[in-house]
C-alpha positions as CSV (number, residue, x, y, z in Angstrom):
1,X,-14.8,31.8,34.6
2,X,-14.7,32.5,38.6
3,X,-10.9,31.9,39.8
4,X,-11.4,31.3,43.4
5,X,-12.6,28.5,45.5
6,X,-15.7,28.8,47.2
7,X,-17.9,26.5,49.3
8,X,-21.2,25.8,48.3
9,X,-24.2,25.5,50.7
10,X,-27.7,24.5,50.2
11,X,-29.8,24.8,53.5
12,X,-33.4,23.4,54.1
13,X,-34.5,26.0,56.0
14,X,-34.5,30.1,56.5
15,X,-32.7,29.8,59.8
16,X,-29.7,27.8,58.6
17,X,-29.5,30.1,55.7
18,X,-29.2,33.0,58.3
19,X,-26.6,31.2,60.3
20,X,-24.5,30.4,57.4
21,X,-24.7,34.0,56.2
22,X,-24.3,35.5,59.7
23,X,-21.0,33.0,60.6
24,X,-18.8,33.8,57.2
25,X,-17.7,37.4,56.5
26,X,-17.8,37.0,52.8
27,X,-20.5,34.5,52.4
28,X,-23.2,35.8,49.6
29,X,-27.0,34.6,48.9
30,X,-27.4,32.9,45.7
31,X,-30.5,33.5,44.2
32,X,-30.8,33.7,40.5
33,X,-27.5,34.4,40.0
34,X,-28.0,37.1,37.4
35,X,-26.1,39.5,39.8
36,X,-24.1,37.5,41.7
37,X,-22.4,35.3,39.0
38,X,-21.3,38.1,36.7
39,X,-19.6,40.3,39.6
40,X,-17.4,37.1,40.7
41,X,-16.8,36.2,37.3
42,X,-15.2,39.9,36.8
43,X,-13.6,40.0,40.2
44,X,-15.7,42.4,41.7
45,X,-17.0,40.4,44.5
46,X,-15.1,38.4,46.8
47,X,-17.1,35.6,48.1
48,X,-15.9,32.5,50.3
49,X,-19.1,30.8,50.6
50,X,-22.3,30.6,48.3
51,X,-25.5,30.2,50.1
52,X,-28.1,29.0,47.4
53,X,-31.6,29.7,48.6
54,X,-33.4,27.6,45.9
55,X,-34.7,24.8,48.3
56,X,-36.6,27.4,50.5
57,X,-40.2,27.8,49.7
58,X,-39.6,31.7,49.0
59,X,-41.1,32.1,45.3
60,X,-44.8,31.9,46.6
61,X,-47.3,34.9,45.2
62,X,-50.2,34.7,47.7
63,X,-53.4,37.3,47.4
64,X,-54.3,38.8,50.7
65,X,-56.5,41.2,52.1
66,X,-55.9,44.2,50.2
67,X,-52.5,42.9,49.8
68,X,-50.5,40.6,47.4
69,X,-47.4,38.8,49.3
70,X,-44.7,37.9,46.5
71,X,-41.9,35.5,47.9
72,X,-38.2,36.9,47.2
73,X,-37.5,34.1,45.0
74,X,-40.1,34.8,42.7
75,X,-38.8,35.3,39.2
76,X,-39.7,37.7,36.6
77,X,-41.5,35.0,34.8
78,X,-43.4,33.8,37.7
79,X,-44.3,37.4,38.2
80,X,-45.8,37.6,34.6
81,X,-47.4,34.4,35.1
82,X,-49.2,35.8,37.9
83,X,-52.9,36.9,37.4
84,X,-52.9,38.3,40.8
85,X,-50.4,40.5,40.0
86,X,-51.4,41.4,36.5
87,X,-54.6,42.5,37.9
88,X,-54.0,43.8,41.5
89,X,-50.6,45.2,41.1
90,X,-50.2,46.2,37.3
91,X,-47.5,48.6,37.9
92,X,-45.2,45.9,39.0
93,X,-46.4,43.6,36.2
94,X,-45.9,46.2,33.6
95,X,-42.0,46.7,35.2
96,X,-41.5,43.5,35.2
97,X,-42.5,42.8,31.5
98,X,-39.9,45.3,30.2
99,X,-36.6,44.5,32.4
100,X,-33.6,44.6,30.8
101,X,-32.2,41.2,29.7
102,X,-35.0,39.5,27.8
103,X,-36.0,36.0,28.5
104,X,-32.6,34.9,30.2
105,X,-33.5,37.4,33.0
106,X,-37.1,36.7,33.2
107,X,-36.6,33.2,33.9
108,X,-33.5,33.3,36.1
109,X,-33.9,36.9,37.7
110,X,-35.8,37.2,41.0
111,X,-37.9,40.3,42.3
112,X,-35.9,40.2,45.6
113,X,-32.3,39.6,44.2
114,X,-33.1,43.0,42.2
115,X,-34.3,44.7,45.1
116,X,-31.0,43.6,47.3
117,X,-28.8,44.3,44.7
118,X,-30.3,48.1,44.6
119,X,-28.9,49.4,41.7
120,X,-30.2,52.6,40.8
121,X,-31.1,52.0,37.3
122,X,-32.9,48.6,37.9
123,X,-36.8,48.9,37.2
124,X,-37.7,47.1,40.6
125,X,-36.4,49.5,43.3
126,X,-38.5,52.8,42.3
127,X,-41.8,50.6,41.8
128,X,-41.7,49.3,45.3
129,X,-41.3,52.5,46.5
130,X,-44.1,54.1,44.4
131,X,-46.6,50.9,45.5
132,X,-45.8,51.5,49.3
133,X,-44.3,47.9,49.5
134,X,-43.2,46.6,52.9
135,X,-39.9,44.6,52.9
136,X,-40.3,41.3,55.2
137,X,-36.5,40.4,56.3
138,X,-35.8,37.4,58.3
139,X,-32.7,37.3,60.8
140,X,-31.4,36.2,64.0
141,X,-34.2,38.6,65.8
142,X,-36.7,37.0,63.8
143,X,-38.9,38.7,61.3
144,X,-39.3,42.4,60.3
145,X,-40.8,44.6,58.1
146,X,-39.2,47.8,56.5
147,X,-40.9,50.0,54.2
148,X,-39.3,50.3,50.6
149,X,-38.6,53.8,50.9
150,X,-36.4,53.1,53.9
151,X,-35.0,49.5,52.3
152,X,-33.0,51.2,49.5
153,X,-30.0,53.0,51.7
154,X,-27.7,54.1,49.1
155,X,-26.8,52.8,45.3
156,X,-26.0,48.9,45.7
157,X,-26.9,49.1,49.6
158,X,-30.0,47.9,51.0
159,X,-31.3,47.6,54.6
160,X,-30.9,43.8,54.7
161,X,-27.9,43.4,57.0
162,X,-25.5,40.5,57.7
163,X,-27.1,37.4,58.5
164,X,-30.4,38.7,57.1
165,X,-32.5,37.5,54.3
166,X,-35.4,39.3,52.5
167,X,-37.9,36.9,51.9
168,X,-41.0,38.5,51.0
169,X,-42.4,41.7,49.5
170,X,-45.7,43.0,50.8
171,X,-47.5,45.1,47.9
172,X,-50.6,46.8,48.8
173,X,-53.5,46.5,45.9
174,X,-53.5,49.4,43.6
175,X,-55.4,48.2,40.4
176,X,-55.6,51.4,38.5
177,X,-54.5,54.9,38.5
178,X,-50.6,54.0,37.8
179,X,-48.1,54.7,35.1
180,X,-44.7,53.5,34.1
181,X,-42.3,55.1,31.9
182,X,-38.3,54.6,31.0
183,X,-35.9,56.1,29.0
184,X,-33.2,53.9,27.7
185,X,-30.6,54.3,25.0
186,X,-31.6,50.8,23.3
187,X,-33.3,47.9,24.0
188,X,-30.6,46.0,25.5
189,X,-29.6,48.7,27.9
190,X,-30.1,49.8,31.5
191,X,-32.8,52.6,31.9
192,X,-31.0,56.3,32.2
193,X,-34.5,57.1,33.8
194,X,-37.7,55.6,35.0
195,X,-40.7,56.9,36.6
196,X,-43.5,54.9,38.6
197,X,-46.6,57.3,39.0
198,X,-49.6,56.8,41.5
199,X,-52.8,58.7,41.0
200,X,-54.9,56.1,42.6
201,X,-58.6,55.4,42.7
202,X,-61.6,55.0,45.0
203,X,-61.5,51.1,44.7
204,X,-57.6,50.8,45.6
205,X,-55.6,51.3,48.6
206,X,-56.7,55.1,49.4
207,X,-53.9,55.4,52.2
208,X,-51.3,55.7,49.3
209,X,-51.2,59.3,48.1
210,X,-50.5,60.6,44.7
211,X,-46.8,60.4,43.7
212,X,-44.0,60.0,41.3
213,X,-41.5,58.0,41.8
214,X,-37.8,58.6,40.2
215,X,-35.3,55.7,39.6
216,X,-32.1,55.7,37.7
217,X,-31.7,59.4,38.4
218,X,-30.3,59.4,41.7
219,X,-28.5,56.9,44.4
220,X,-31.9,55.7,45.6
221,X,-35.5,56.2,44.3
222,X,-36.7,59.7,44.6
223,X,-40.4,59.6,45.9
224,X,-42.1,63.2,44.9
225,X,-45.7,63.8,46.4
226,X,-47.8,64.7,43.5
227,X,-51.0,65.9,45.5
228,X,-50.4,69.5,44.2
229,X,-49.9,68.5,40.9
230,X,-53.1,66.5,40.6
231,X,-54.8,69.3,42.2
232,X,-54.0,71.4,39.4
233,X,-54.5,69.0,36.7
234,X,-57.5,70.8,35.1
235,X,-55.2,73.8,34.7
236,X,-52.1,74.7,32.5
237,X,-49.6,74.5,35.4
238,X,-49.0,70.9,35.9
239,X,-46.2,70.7,33.8
240,X,-44.5,73.4,35.6
241,X,-45.2,72.4,39.0
242,X,-44.0,68.9,38.6
243,X,-40.9,70.1,36.8
244,X,-40.5,72.6,39.9
245,X,-40.8,69.8,42.4
246,X,-38.4,67.6,40.5
247,X,-35.7,70.4,40.4
248,X,-36.2,70.8,44.0
249,X,-35.7,67.4,45.0
250,X,-33.2,66.0,42.7
251,X,-30.5,67.7,44.0
252,X,-27.9,65.2,43.6
253,X,-28.4,63.0,40.3
254,X,-26.6,59.9,39.8
255,X,-23.5,59.7,37.3
256,X,-22.2,56.7,35.7
257,X,-20.7,55.3,32.4
258,X,-24.2,55.4,31.1
259,X,-25.3,58.8,31.4
260,X,-23.7,61.8,33.2
261,X,-25.9,63.6,36.1
262,X,-26.7,66.5,34.2
263,X,-28.5,64.3,31.4
264,X,-30.3,62.5,33.9
265,X,-31.2,65.7,35.5
266,X,-32.4,67.0,32.2
267,X,-34.5,63.9,30.9
268,X,-36.0,63.1,34.4
269,X,-38.9,65.7,33.9
270,X,-40.4,64.3,30.7
271,X,-40.3,60.9,31.8
272,X,-42.1,61.8,34.9
273,X,-44.8,63.6,33.0
274,X,-45.3,60.6,30.8
275,X,-46.0,58.3,33.6
276,X,-48.2,60.4,35.4
277,X,-50.2,61.0,32.5
278,X,-50.6,57.5,32.3
279,X,-51.8,57.4,36.0
280,X,-54.2,60.1,35.6
281,X,-55.8,58.5,32.2
282,X,-55.8,55.0,34.2
283,X,-57.6,56.4,37.3
284,X,-60.4,58.4,35.0
285,X,-61.3,55.0,32.8
């Protein structure tokens, strides 16, 4: 039970929503509520005003020229129902299919809400960084775009500031040459480590270089350039090179009640290798 009085707002447009958020220090955005409501129930988030975005048209998924635009209020169920995302952004589609929480989270949880909460163990942040997504944020100064790699500032902290709302996510088309793998203790637990790999192909976005992006192992998604790894793919040094790159970049592993830092560091290379293997196999089909 939420044991505090609060004011509820259901704005009709994005300008009104941003104005409400900017004018009230303890205002919070309500999307699907899968993050906010549990935090309020446990007394971990103090909120004076709830700004409900469900009347705004922020759930549309649009297919564009070399990119897909996904509204921030699109639920996981809507992502999985989208043939556009299944065919043109299969990495995101695969990650959405396996999010922790089952049908309830699929039906209520939103892509934008997961991104803005910036939980290190969530499936979404690492995938968005791997795909080179751009985050469209609306505020008093208008619309600005932030690369996903710069959007996740810290654990539980994003680049959307006071009075700003993430409205959509722009995802470059990458139809093949991708892989996703994660390690969980149980079906219902949060991932200990995730890896989103991009090997690319000639028919997809050639501006996106080969990479492996790790989630759950650091405070923010950790993108590692895999060009050298793929260059040596025909030889025997792939595992050693990828492991060395991870050891070089993973200097401050994430530590919480789910798994200690030393364990996350130890499993990260194996998770990354499996995702990259999927990506290479997908590129070669």
